[in-house]
C-alpha positions in Angstrom: -39.0 18.6 4.0 -37.8 16.9 0.9 -36.1 14.2 3.0 -39.3 13.6 4.9 -41.2 13.2 1.6 -38.8 10.5 0.5 -38.8 8.9 3.9 -42.6 8.5 3.7 -42.5 7.1 0.2 -39.9 4.6 1.3 -42.1 3.5 4.2 -45.0 2.6 1.8 -43.4 0.0 -0.4 -45.4 -1.9 -2.9 -44.2 -5.2 -4.4 -41.8 -4.7 -7.2 -42.3 -6.2 -10.6 -40.3 -9.3 -11.2 -37.5 -8.8 -13.7 -37.8 -10.7 -17.0 -34.6 -12.6 -16.2 -36.4 -14.3 -13.4 -38.9 -15.9 -15.8 -36.3 -17.5 -18.0 -36.0 -16.0 -21.4 -33.1 -15.9 -23.8 -29.8 -14.1 -23.0 -29.0 -11.1 -25.1 -25.8 -12.7 -26.3 -27.9 -15.3 -28.0 -30.2 -12.7 -29.6 -32.9 -12.5 -27.0 -34.3 -9.5 -25.2 -36.1 -11.0 -22.2 -33.1 -12.4 -20.3 -29.8 -11.1 -18.9 -26.7 -10.5 -20.9 -25.3 -14.1 -20.5 -27.8 -15.9 -18.3 -30.0 -17.9 -17.8 -28.4 -20.5 -20.0 -31.3 -22.9 -19.9 -34.2 -20.5 -20.4 -37.7 -21.3 -19.1 -36.7 -24.9 -18.0 -34.2 -23.3 -15.6 -36.9 -21.0 -14.2 -39.0 -24.1 -13.3 -36.3 -25.6 -11.0 -37.2 -26.0 -7.3 -36.5 -22.9 -5.3 -33.9 -24.7 -3.1 -32.0 -26.0 -6.1 -31.9 -22.5 -7.6 -30.7 -20.9 -4.4 -27.9 -23.5 -4.0 -26.8 -23.4 -7.7 -26.9 -19.6 -7.9 -25.2 -19.1 -4.6 -22.3 -21.4 -5.4 -22.2 -20.0 -8.9 -21.9 -16.5 -7.6 -19.0 -17.3 -5.2 -17.3 -19.3 -8.0 -17.5 -16.2 -10.2 -16.0 -14.1 -7.4 -13.1 -16.6 -7.4 -12.7 -16.0 -11.1 -12.7 -12.2 -10.7 -10.0 -12.5 -8.0 -7.8 -14.6 -10.4 -8.1 -12.2 -13.3 -7.9 -9.2 -11.0 -4.5 -10.5 -9.8 -3.3 -10.5 -13.4 -4.7 -7.0 -13.8 -2.9 -5.7 -10.6 0.3 -7.4 -11.8 0.0 -5.3 -15.0 -0.6 -2.2 -13.0 2.4 -2.9 -10.9 4.5 -3.3 -14.0 3.2 0.0 -15.5 3.6 2.0 -12.3 7.1 0.7 -11.6 8.6 2.1 -14.8 11.6 4.4 -14.3 13.2 7.2 -16.2 16.2 9.5 -15.9 15.7 13.2 -15.3 17.8 16.2 -14.6 17.5 17.4 -11.0 19.6 19.8 -9.1 22.3 19.8 -11.8 22.6 16.0 -12.1 20.8 13.1 -13.8 19.0 10.8 -11.4 16.7 7.7 -11.9 13.1 8.2 -10.6 9.8 6.4 -11.1 7.6 7.7 -13.9 4.4 7.5 -11.8 4.1 9.4 -8.5 3.1 6.9 -5.9 0.0 8.9 -4.7 -1.3 9.4 -8.3 -0.7 5.7 -9.0 -2.7 4.7 -5.9 -5.6 6.9 -6.7 -5.8 6.1 -10.4 -4.6 2.8 -11.8 -4.3 0.9 -8.5 -7.7 2.1 -7.3 -9.1 1.1 -10.7 -7.5 -2.3 -10.3 -9.1 -3.0 -6.9 -12.4 -1.5 -7.8 -12.7 -2.6 -11.4 -15.5 -5.2 -10.8 -17.7 -2.6 -9.0 -17.0 0.1 -11.6 -17.5 -2.2 -14.6 -20.7 -3.7 -13.1 -22.2 -0.2 -13.0 -21.2 0.5 -16.6 -22.4 -2.8 -18.0 -25.7 -2.6 -16.1 -26.2 0.9 -17.6 -25.4 0.1 -21.2 -26.5 -3.5 -21.7 -28.8 -4.7 -18.9 -30.9 -1.5 -18.3 -30.6 0.0 -21.8 -29.1 3.3 -20.7 -31.3 3.5 -17.5 -30.1 3.5 -14.0 -30.0 0.1 -12.3 -29.9 -1.1 -8.7 -27.1 -3.6 -8.7 -24.2 -1.2 -9.7 -24.9 1.7 -7.3 -25.8 -0.8 -4.5 -22.6 -2.7 -4.9 -20.5 0.5 -4.9 -22.1 1.8 -1.7 -22.1 -1.6 0.0 -18.5 -2.2 -0.9 -17.5 1.2 0.5 -19.2 0.4 3.8 -17.5 -3.0 3.9 -14.1 -1.5 3.1 -14.3 1.3 5.6 -15.8 -0.6 8.5 -15.0 -4.3 8.2 -11.6 -4.2 6.5 -10.3 -1.6 9.0 -11.7 -3.7 11.9 -9.9 -6.8 10.7 -6.6 -4.9 10.2 -7.0 -3.4 13.7 -7.0 -6.8 15.4 -4.4 -8.5 13.1 -1.3 -7.0 14.8 0.5 -8.6 17.8 -0.1 -7.2 21.3 1.0 -3.6 21.8 2.3 -3.2 18.2 0.9 -0.1 16.5 0.6 1.2 12.9 0.2 4.9 12.5 -0.8 6.9 9.4 2.4 8.8 8.4 1.1 11.0 5.5 -1.8 12.6 7.3 -2.2 15.2 4.6 -3.0 12.7 1.8 -5.2 10.7 4.2 -7.1 13.8 5.1 -7.8 14.6 1.5 -9.0 11.1 0.7 -11.0 10.8 3.9 -12.8 14.1 3.2 -13.6 13.0 -0.3 -14.7 9.5 0.8 -17.5 11.2 2.8 -18.1 14.2 0.6 -18.6 11.9 -2.5 -21.6 10.3 -0.9 -23.0 13.5 0.5 -22.8 14.8 -3.0 -25.0 12.0 -4.2 -27.6 12.9 -1.6 -27.4 16.5 -2.7 -28.0 15.9 -6.4 -30.6 13.1 -6.0 -32.7 14.8 -3.3 -31.8 18.5 -3.7 -30.9 20.2 -6.9 -32.8 17.9 -9.3 -34.8 15.3 -7.4 -34.8 11.8 -8.9 -32.9 13.0 -12.0 -29.2 13.3 -12.8 -28.6 16.1 -15.2 -25.7 16.3 -17.6 -24.0 19.0 -15.5 -24.4 16.9 -12.3 -23.0 13.8 -14.0 -20.0 15.6 -15.5 -19.2 17.4 -12.2 -19.4 14.0 -10.3 -16.9 12.6 -12.8 -14.6 15.6 -12.7 -14.3 15.3 -8.9 -12.0 12.4 -9.7 -9.2 14.5 -11.3 -9.7 17.1 -8.6 -9.1 14.5 -5.9 -6.0 13.2 -7.7 -4.6 16.8 -8.1 -5.2 17.7 -4.5 -3.6 14.5 -3.2 -0.7 15.0 -5.6 -0.1 18.6 -4.4 -0.3 17.4 -0.8 2.2 14.6 -1.6 4.8 16.9 -3.2 4.6 19.4 -0.4 2.8 22.2 -2.1 0.4 22.9 0.8 3.3 22.3 3.3 5.1 25.2 1.7 2.1 27.5 1.7 0.9 26.6 5.2 4.0 25.3 6.9 2.6 25.6 10.4 -0.7 24.0 9.7 0.5 21.3 7.4 4.0 20.0 8.3 5.3 17.9 5.5 5.8 14.2 6.4 9.2 12.8 6.0 9.3 9.9 3.5 12.4 8.1 2.2 12.2 8.1 -1.6 14.7 7.8 -4.4 14.5 11.6 -4.9 14.8 12.6 -1.3 17.1 15.7 -0.9 20.0 16.0 1.5 17.9 18.4 3.5 15.3 15.6 3.8 17.9 13.2 5.0 19.1 15.7 7.6 15.6 16.3 8.8 15.1 12.5 9.2 18.3 12.3 11.3 17.0 15.1 13.5 13.7 13.4 13.9 15.4 10.1 14.8 17.5 11.8 17.5 14.4 13.5 18.9 12.5 10.2 19.1 15.2 7.9 20.3 17.6 10.3 22.1 20.5 9.3 19.9 21.4 8.0 16.4 22.9 4.5 16.0 26.7 5.1 15.4 27.0 2.2 12.9 25.9 3.3 9.4 24.2 -0.1 8.7 22.0 0.4 11.8 21.4 4.0 10.9 20.2 3.2 7.4 18.0 0.3 8.7 16.4 2.6 11.3 15.8 5.3 8.8 14.2 2.8 6.5 12.0 1.5 9.3 10.8 4.9 10.3 10.5 6.7 6.9 10.2 4.1 4.1 7.1 4.4 1.9 4.6 1.6 2.1 4.6 -1.3 -0.4 2.4 -0.7 -3.4 -1.3 -1.7 -3.2 -0.9 -3.8 -6.3 1.8 -6.0 -4.8 -0.2 -6.7 -1.7 -3.3 -7.5 -3.8 -1.5 -9.9 -6.1 0.1 -11.8 -3.1 -3.3 -12.0 -1.3 -5.1 -13.3 -4.3 -2.5 -16.0 -4.9 -2.8 -17.1 -1.3 -6.6 -17.3 -1.5 -6.5 -19.4 -4.7 -3.5 -21.6 -3.8 -1.3 -20.0 -6.4 2.4 -19.1 -6.6 3.2 -16.8 -3.8 5.5 -13.8 -4.2 7.8 -11.9 -1.8 5.6 -9.1 -0.7 8.4 -6.8 0.4 11.9 -7.2 -1.1 13.2 -5.0 1.7 11.6 -6.9 4.6 14.9 -7.9 6.1 16.1 -4.3 6.2 12.7 -3.3 7.8 13.0 -6.0 10.4 16.6 -5.0 11.1 15.4 -1.4 11.6 12.7 -2.6 14.0 15.4 -4.5 16.0 17.5 -1.3 16.2 14.5 0.7 17.4 13.7 -1.8 20.1 17.4 -1.9 21.2 17.5 1.9 21.5 14.3 2.1 23.5 15.5 -0.7 25.8 18.9 0.9 26.4 17.2 4.2 27.2 14.9 2.5 29.7 17.8 0.7 31.3 19.9 3.8 31.6 17.1 5.8 33.1 15.5 3.2 35.3 17.4 -0.1 35.6 15.3 -1.4 38.5 11.9 -0.9 40.1 13.3 -0.5 43.7 11.7 2.5 45.3 14.1 4.6 47.3 13.1 7.1 50.0 13.5 10.8 49.4 16.9 12.2 50.1 18.7 15.5 50.5 20.6 15.0 47.2 20.5 13.1 43.9 23.5 11.9 42.0 23.5 10.9 38.3 25.4 11.2 35.1 25.0 14.5 33.3 24.3 12.6 30.0 22.9 9.1 29.4 25.1 8.5 26.3 28.7 9.4 25.4 30.5 8.8 22.1 34.3 8.7 21.7 36.5 7.9 18.7 39.3 5.4 19.2 41.9 8.0 18.2 40.9 10.2 21.2 42.3 7.5 23.6 40.0 8.4 26.5 36.5 9.5 27.3 35.4 11.8 30.1 32.1 11.3 31.9 30.6 14.0 34.2 28.8 13.0 37.3 26.6 15.7 38.9 25.2 16.0 42.5 22.0 18.0 42.9 21.5 19.1 46.5 17.9 19.6 47.4 18.6 21.1 50.9 21.5 22.9 52.5 23.1 19.6 53.7 26.8 19.8 54.1 27.8 16.1 54.5 30.3 14.2 52.4 28.8 12.0 49.7 30.7 9.0 48.3 29.7 7.5 45.0 31.3 4.4 43.5 31.5 3.7 39.8 32.6 0.8 37.7 32.5 -0.3 34.0 30.5 -3.2 32.6 31.0 -4.8 29.2 28.5 -4.5 26.4 29.4 -5.2 22.9 32.8 -3.7 23.8 35.2 -5.8 25.9 37.5 -4.4 28.5 40.5 -6.3 27.4 40.2 -5.4 23.8 38.4 -2.1 23.5 38.8 -0.1 26.7 40.5 -0.3 30.1 38.3 -1.5 32.9 37.8 1.1 35.6 36.4 1.3 39.1 36.7 3.8 41.9 35.0 6.2 44.2 34.1 9.9 43.8 34.1 12.1 46.9 31.6 15.0 46.9 32.5 17.6 49.5 30.0 20.3 50.5 31.7 22.5 47.9 31.4 20.0 45.0 28.5 19.8 42.6 30.2 17.8 39.8 33.0 15.3 39.2 34.7 14.0 36.1 36.0 10.5 35.6 38.2 9.3 32.7 38.2 5.9 31.1 41.0 4.8 28.7 39.9 3.6 25.2 42.2 1.4 23.1 42.9 2.1 19.4 43.6 -0.7 16.9 44.4 -0.9 13.2 41.3 -2.8 12.0 37.8 -1.6 11.3 35.1 -2.5 13.7 31.5 -1.6 14.0 30.6 0.9 16.8 30.6 -0.9 20.1 29.5 0.2 23.6 30.1 -0.4 27.2 28.4 0.9 30.4 29.4 2.8 33.5 27.3 2.3 36.6 27.0 4.4 39.8 26.3 3.4 43.4 25.9 5.7 46.5 28.3 4.4 49.1 27.6 6.9 51.9 25.9 10.2 52.5 22.3 11.4 52.4 21.9 11.0 48.6 20.2 8.7 46.2 20.7 7.9 42.5 18.9 10.0 40.0 17.4 9.1 36.7 20.6 8.6 34.7 22.4 6.1 36.9 24.0 4.1 34.0 25.9 5.8 31.2 26.3 4.2 27.8 29.7 4.9 26.1 29.8 4.3 22.4 33.3 3.7 20.8 33.5 4.9 17.2 36.1 3.3 15.0 38.6 5.8 13.7 39.5 3.7 10.7 36.6 4.4 8.2 35.5 1.6 5.9 34.7 4.3 3.2 32.0 4.9 0.6 31.1 2.9 -2.5 30.2 4.4 -5.9 30.3 3.4 -9.5 33.2 4.9 -11.4 30.6 6.6 -13.7 26.9 6.7 -13.5 26.3 5.9 -17.2 28.1 3.9 -19.7 27.5 3.3 -23.4 28.3 0.0 -25.2 28.7 -0.3 -29.0 26.5 -2.9 -30.7 28.2 -6.2 -31.5 27.4 -9.4 -33.3 29.1 -11.5 -30.6 28.6 -11.7 -26.9 31.0 -9.5 -25.0 31.8 -9.1 -21.3 31.8 -5.5 -20.0 33.6 -4.8 -16.7 32.0 -2.2 -14.5 34.3 -0.5 -11.9 33.1 0.2 -8.3 35.3 2.7 -6.4 35.9 2.7 -2.6 36.8 6.2 -1.3 37.1 8.0 2.0 38.5 5.0 3.8 39.7 1.4 3.1 39.7 -0.2 6.5 38.3 -3.6 7.0 36.4 -6.0 4.8 33.2 -4.7 3.4 30.6 -5.8 0.9 27.3 -5.0 -0.9 24.8 -6.8 -3.0 24.3 -6.0 -6.7 21.7 -6.9 -9.3 20.6 -6.0 -12.8 17.2 -4.6 -13.7 15.4 -4.4 -17.0 14.8 -1.1 -18.7 14.0 -1.2 -22.4 16.8 -3.8 -22.7 15.5 -7.3 -21.6 17.4 -9.9 -19.7 18.0 -13.0 -21.8 17.8 -11.1 -25.1 20.1 -8.1 -24.7 22.1 -9.0 -21.6 22.5 -11.8 -19.1 20.6 -11.3 -15.9 22.8 -11.6 -12.9 23.3 -10.7 -9.3 25.7 -11.3 -6.5 27.8 -9.9 -3.6 30.7 -7.5 -4.2 33.5 -7.9 -1.6 36.3 -5.5 -0.7 39.2 -6.7 1.4 41.3 -4.6 3.8 42.9 -1.8 1.7 41.0 -2.5 -1.5 40.0 0.6 -3.4 38.1 -0.8 -6.3 36.3 -3.9 -7.5 34.7 -4.9 -10.8 31.4 -6.5 -11.9 31.4 -8.4 -15.2 28.2 -8.0 -17.3 27.6 -10.2 -20.4 26.2 -8.2 -23.3 24.4 -10.4 -25.9 24.6 -9.8 -29.7 22.3 -7.1 -31.0 20.2 -7.2 -34.1 20.2 -4.4 -36.7 16.4 -4.2 -36.1 16.9 -3.0 -32.5 17.1 0.6 -31.2 19.3 1.9 -28.4 18.2 0.2 -25.2 19.0 0.6 -21.5 19.1 -1.5 -18.4 20.3 -0.7 -14.8 22.8 -2.1 -12.3 22.1 -1.6 -8.7 24.3 -1.6 -5.6 22.3 -2.3 -2.4 22.5 -3.4 1.2 26.0 -2.4 2.2 27.6 -4.3 5.1 30.8 -3.9 7.2 30.2 -0.3 7.9 30.6 1.0 4.3 28.0 3.4 2.9 27.0 4.6 -0.6 28.1 8.0 -1.8 25.1 10.2 -1.2 25.7 12.5 -4.2 25.3 9.7 -6.8 22.3 8.4 -8.6 20.3 6.4 -6.0 21.7 8.5 -3.1 22.7 6.9 0.2 20.1 4.1 -0.1 21.6 2.6 -3.3 23.8 3.3 -6.3 22.4 3.0 -9.8 24.4 2.6 -13.0 22.6 3.0 -16.3 24.0 0.9 -19.2 23.0 2.0 -22.7 23.4 -0.6 -25.5 23.7 1.7 -28.6 21.9 1.0 -31.9 23.8 0.2 -35.1 24.5 3.6 -36.7 24.7 2.0 -40.3 21.0 1.0 -40.2 18.9 1.7 -43.3 15.7 3.7 -43.0 13.6 0.5 -43.0 15.7 -1.0 -40.3 15.4 2.1 -38.2 11.7 2.0 -38.6 11.5 -1.6 -37.6 13.7 -1.0 -34.6 10.9 1.1 -33.0 9.3 -2.2 -32.0 11.0 -3.9 -29.1 11.3 -7.4 -30.7 13.2 -8.8 -27.6 10.3 -7.8 -25.4 7.8 -9.6 -27.7 10.0 -12.7 -27.9 10.3 -12.9 -24.2 6.6 -12.4 -23.8 5.8 -15.3 -26.2 8.3 -17.6 -24.3 6.6 -16.8 -21.0 3.2 -17.9 -22.2 4.2 -21.5 -21.5 5.2 -20.6 -17.9 1.8 -19.1 -17.3 0.0 -22.4 -18.2 2.5 -24.4 -16.0 1.8 -22.1 -13.1 -1.9 -22.5 -13.7 -1.7 -26.3 -13.6 0.4 -26.9 -10.5 -0.5 -26.0 -6.9 1.8 -23.1 -5.9 2.8 -22.5 -9.5 5.4 -25.3 -9.8 6.0 -29.0 -9.4 8.3 -28.4 -6.5 5.9 -26.1 -4.7 3.1 -28.6 -5.2 5.0 -31.2 -3.2 5.0 -28.9 -0.2 1.4 -27.7 -0.6 -1.2 -28.3 2.2 -4.6 -29.9 1.7 -6.2 -26.5 1.9 -3.9 -25.2 -0.9 -5.0 -28.2 -3.0 -8.7 -27.6 -2.4 -8.4 -23.9 -3.2 -6.4 -24.7 -6.4 -9.0 -27.2 -7.6 -11.8 -24.7 -6.9 -10.1 -22.0 -9.0 -8.2 -24.1 -11.5 -10.6 -23.5 -14.5 -10.2 -19.8 -14.0 -6.4 -20.0 -13.7 -6.2 -22.1 -16.9 -8.6 -19.8 -18.8 -6.9 -16.6 -17.9 -3.5 -18.0 -18.6 -4.3 -16.8 -22.2 -3.9 -13.2 -21.0 -0.6 -11.9 -22.5 2.3 -11.6 -20.0 3.3 -8.2 -18.7 6.4 -8.2 -20.9 4.4 -6.7 -23.8 4.4 -2.8 -24.1 5.5 -2.3 -20.5 2.4 -4.1 -19.2 -0.3 -2.2 -21.1 -1.3 -5.1 -23.3 -2.0 -7.2 -20.1 -3.8 -4.2 -18.6 -6.4 -3.9 -21.3 -6.7 -7.6 -21.9 -7.4 -8.3 -18.2 -9.7 -5.3 -18.0 -11.8 -6.7 -20.8 -12.1 -10.1 -19.2 -13.1 -8.5 -15.9 -15.8 -6.8 -17.8 -17.2 -10.0 -19.2 -17.0 -11.8 -15.9 -18.6 -8.9 -14.1 -21.6 -9.0 -16.6 -22.1 -12.7 -15.7 -22.0 -11.8 -12.0 -24.7 -9.2 -12.6 -26.9 -11.8 -14.2 -26.2 -14.4 -11.5 -26.9 -11.9 -8.7 -30.3 -11.0 -10.3 -31.1 -14.7 -10.6 -30.2 -15.3 -6.9 -32.3 -12.3 -5.9 -35.3 -13.7 -7.8 -34.8 -17.1 -6.1 -34.5 -15.6 -2.6 -37.1 -12.8 -3.1 -34.4 -10.3 -2.5 -34.3 -7.1 -4.6 -31.1 -6.4 -6.6 -30.1 -3.6 -4.4 -30.2 -5.8 -1.3 -28.2 -8.5 -3.0 -25.7 -5.8 -4.1 -25.0 -4.3 -0.7 -24.6 -7.8 0.9 -23.4 -10.7 -1.2 -22.0 -8.9 -4.2 -20.2 -6.2 -2.2 -18.8 -8.9 0.1 -17.5 -11.0 -2.7 -15.8 -8.2 -4.6 -14.1 -6.9 -1.4 -12.6 -10.2 0.0 -9.3 -9.9 -2.0 -8.9 -6.3 -0.7 -9.4 -7.6 2.8 -6.6 -10.1 2.6 -4.4 -7.5 0.9 -5.0 -5.0 3.6 -4.2 -7.5 6.3 -0.9 -8.4 4.6 0.0 -4.7 4.2 -0.8 -4.1 7.9 1.7 -6.9 8.9 4.5 -5.9 6.5 4.3 -2.1 6.2 5.7 0.1 9.0 2.7 2.5 8.7 -1.0 2.3 8.3 -1.1 4.4 5.1 -1.5 1.4 2.8 -4.2 -0.4 4.8 -6.3 2.7 5.7 -5.4 5.4 3.2 -6.1 3.1 0.3 -9.6 2.3 1.7 -10.6 6.0 1.8 -9.1 6.6 -1.6 -10.8 3.6 -3.2 -14.2 4.6 -1.8 -13.8 8.1 -3.4 -12.8 6.6 -6.7 -15.7 4.2 -6.6 -18.2 7.1 -6.6 -16.4 9.4 -9.1 -15.7 6.6 -11.6 -18.2 3.9 -10.8 -21.2 6.3 -10.6 -19.9 9.6 -12.1 -18.9 8.0 -15.4 -22.1 5.9 -16.0 -24.4 8.7 -14.8 -22.6 11.3 -17.0 -23.0 8.9 -20.0 -26.6 8.2 -19.2 -27.5 11.8 -18.8 -25.8 12.7 -22.1 -27.6 9.8 -23.8 -31.1 10.9 -22.8 -30.3 14.6 -23.3 -29.6 13.7 -26.9 -32.3 11.1 -27.5 -35.1 12.8 -25.7 -38.4 11.3 -24.5 -38.4 8.3 -26.9 -41.1 5.6 -26.8 -38.7 3.4 -25.0 -38.2 6.0 -22.3 -41.9 6.5 -21.9 -42.4 2.7 -21.6 -39.6 2.6 -19.0 -41.4 5.4 -17.2 -44.5 3.2 -16.8 -42.7 -0.1 -16.2 -40.6 1.3 -13.3 -43.5 3.1 -11.7 -42.1 6.6 -12.1 -45.7 7.8 -12.3 -45.5 8.0 -8.5 -43.1 10.9 -9.1 -45.0 13.3 -11.3 -42.4 16.0 -11.0 -40.1 13.9 -13.3 -42.3 14.2 -16.3 -43.4 17.7 -15.4 -39.9 19.0 -15.0 -38.3 16.9 -17.8 -40.9 16.4 -20.6 -38.1 15.7 -23.1 -36.7 12.8 -21.1 -33.9 12.6 -18.6 -31.7 10.1 -16.8 -33.8 9.0 -13.9 -32.2 7.8 -10.6 -34.9 7.5 -7.9 -33.2 9.1 -4.9 -35.5 7.9 -2.1 -34.0 4.5 -1.2 -30.5 5.2 -2.5 -30.4 8.6 -0.9 -31.3 7.2 2.5 -28.8 4.4 2.2 -26.1 6.9 1.3 -27.1 9.1 4.2 -26.8 6.2 6.6 -23.4 5.4 5.1 -22.2 8.9 5.6 -23.1 8.8 9.3 -21.4 5.5 9.9 -18.4 6.6 7.9 -18.0 9.8 10.0 -18.2 7.6 13.2 -15.5 5.3 11.8 -13.2 8.2 11.0 -13.8 9.6 14.5 -12.8 6.2 16.0 -9.6 6.3 14.1 -8.9 9.9 15.2 -9.5 9.1 18.8 -7.3 6.0 18.6 -4.5 8.1 17.1 -4.9 10.8 19.8 -5.2 8.7 22.9 -3.7 5.3 22.0 -0.9 6.3 19.7 -1.9 4.6 16.5 -4.9 3.9 14.3 -4.2 0.1 14.2 -3.0 -2.3 16.8 -2.2 -1.7 20.4 -3.8 -3.4 23.4 -5.8 -6.4 22.3 -8.8 -5.7 24.4 -9.1 -2.2 23.1 -8.6 -3.4 19.6 -11.4 -5.9 19.8 -13.7 -3.2 21.3 -13.0 -0.8 18.5 -13.3 -3.5 15.9 -16.6 -4.6 17.4 -17.8 -1.0 17.2 -16.9 -0.8 13.5 -18.6 -4.1 12.7 -21.7 -3.0 14.6 -21.8 0.1 12.5 -21.6 -2.0 9.4 -24.5 -4.2 10.6 -26.5 -1.0 11.3 -25.9 0.1 7.7 -26.9 -3.2 6.2 -30.1 -3.4 8.4 -31.1 0.2 7.5 -30.5 -0.5 3.8 -32.7 -3.6 3.8 -35.5 -1.7 5.7 -35.3 1.2 3.2 -35.7 -1.3 0.3 -38.8 -2.8 1.9 -37.1 -5.7 3.6 -36.9 -9.2 2.0 -40.4 -9.0 0.4 -41.6 -11.1 -2.6 -41.9 -9.8 -6.1 -45.3 -8.8 -7.6 -45.4 -11.8 -10.0 -46.3 -15.3 -8.8 -43.6 -17.9 -8.7 
């Protein structure tokens, strides 16, 4: 009945009073109280412009402001990437390992969600405090709900059709996605519950605080799901997903190998291919911040970054997966020729055989399955065929005929394998069958793959020690780091190495360097030279890291070292001067090198802002579109180049500086959106769910498309959408509403509140003053509640579409193009339904009460 009451009220709209900002006035920043916070700049003269001029100017201004938000949001996300990529050393399982400080799931739902949703969240806060004087507005909540609908429906639809034909992306961590998907719908149902159920049209302090506290609850549940807490408690209902991380246990690695063997029928014998395939199947997705930064720079013609530093390994893993699937199909069904039923079938017992060179020969079993009591002789010919292995170098070519008498059901054939004294990657050849005579046909396994494993192991690589300390010096020194090769020295092998900053900074404490470390046949160790720069007495002990990555030639990394089988990590500690005075020790708590590097990089920021693509060389290769986008956003790039680089305080200075600038720009967007609404006779809530929500969500759209193309799973492109929608409500509405509820609980029914009661037409809702005579934080639930209700319906439909695609098509994103376009059209149609219903609930595009 309560819902029907609000529906009837929503259907009898009366013209809404025109906001004072529409009549001109003086902005609050200039001491006025009858305009917006920053606009209009030209007061009453601006209000007298022709309606067409105002619409064009405000529309272009709004989209130009969106461009500015995307530029500063890129800086903000770069700071978040810097903060969340910090590492530390911890004791685990009796050894010291290097891990990230931030859990990836917690980072995605806190800082990274804040980064992508900062404009919407700050718009809601600024509207509460400055524009509406601690009263609820229409622009902030409308933008949050509208952005949620666009994210869930339009962004996922675009990602769905962005993949090539028959290429899929599947959500791997279903547990975390389930938590975020539940909260993404529950959050909006909760709004309907409090606005139309427990305290109609009023948000109490308790309701506001609970709404905000759902945020830490969401983070805690997603974190527990990520670390496997629920998988341990409910192992059968919640199987833990396998994800390749720096802290993966040997048991995790073994489980990954078992899963690969189950999926592909075998594991690649070459270690390089095995690691690549494991990375392809189990690597975690790229961070949301990295995709957002790269997408924003592409939009604005800025300096592009490498989205995924391990793209080559991921692509190699994809090639290995396709090769394994193709070889399986060839061995099971090499042709499409249909053969008539027969009395017997002949085939290899196994589709794949593996043999070490030292075993000299391989035995293959051929079986004859008799379907009747036929007693005739069956003759089956066999012959070898080269693959990567060649018959003159790796095995002896063989051909012959097997005779199956009535008493025979199986025969064994032997093929000689050659052993050499050099290391080679695993190679394979094939043995094919052909029925020569008798009432028999070939079965499913008519071609066997024989994999020759090299007996001469290339070995494993590891640092001689996982941590070294270097005494401070007043001169530059060269420190040699030893890399050991154990468990085999056959063949030439190599790996890449690079340095990475910790508290020690490249260029100030050491010389940044990278390269390739090579081992020749029989080499057991090699060295890497690191240049350590002079250290000041005002510096504390600092660390940096040396990584070994991307092994080649068959060599692997020792799995029991820091970094595991994926990489090896050496931590270098540059000690502080032990003879420092108390004052020098106190001054050393400040990382002076970090500050000096940050100051030096200020110049680079302005250079990147001036040139298309970020440099003079990139500008020469830029397209006309890049140049146009650069000119459009150049003022913003140059202005926001004053934001401190991420080198200060681990990125936190950049974080708060960029957040403040986003707040200022968001306030201007709020004023501009109100002015545009006045000019077009559109209420603020309608402008919010359409233009403002669209503008703030465009960078996320491009970031999601990039993550869909580069990530092996759909977690980054879909899971981040549901997580962001939940955070939008709990932070973007929970925090402002909790603050507003506390404010009016403390202030009471002041004359300003009573004046607001009359101005906003709250007299139509007598229960507000009756139930809250001492004042309250009023949020009229009729229109907002109905809009949220429609969103919940379309959100459930969208999640159902994703579930059905996963169940019947094999993946949430991609696949057959026709089905992709059908599903995407369905999601876009749901978005159009939501927008249409919201406009109807708000009374359509009707004029304001005041005359123009």
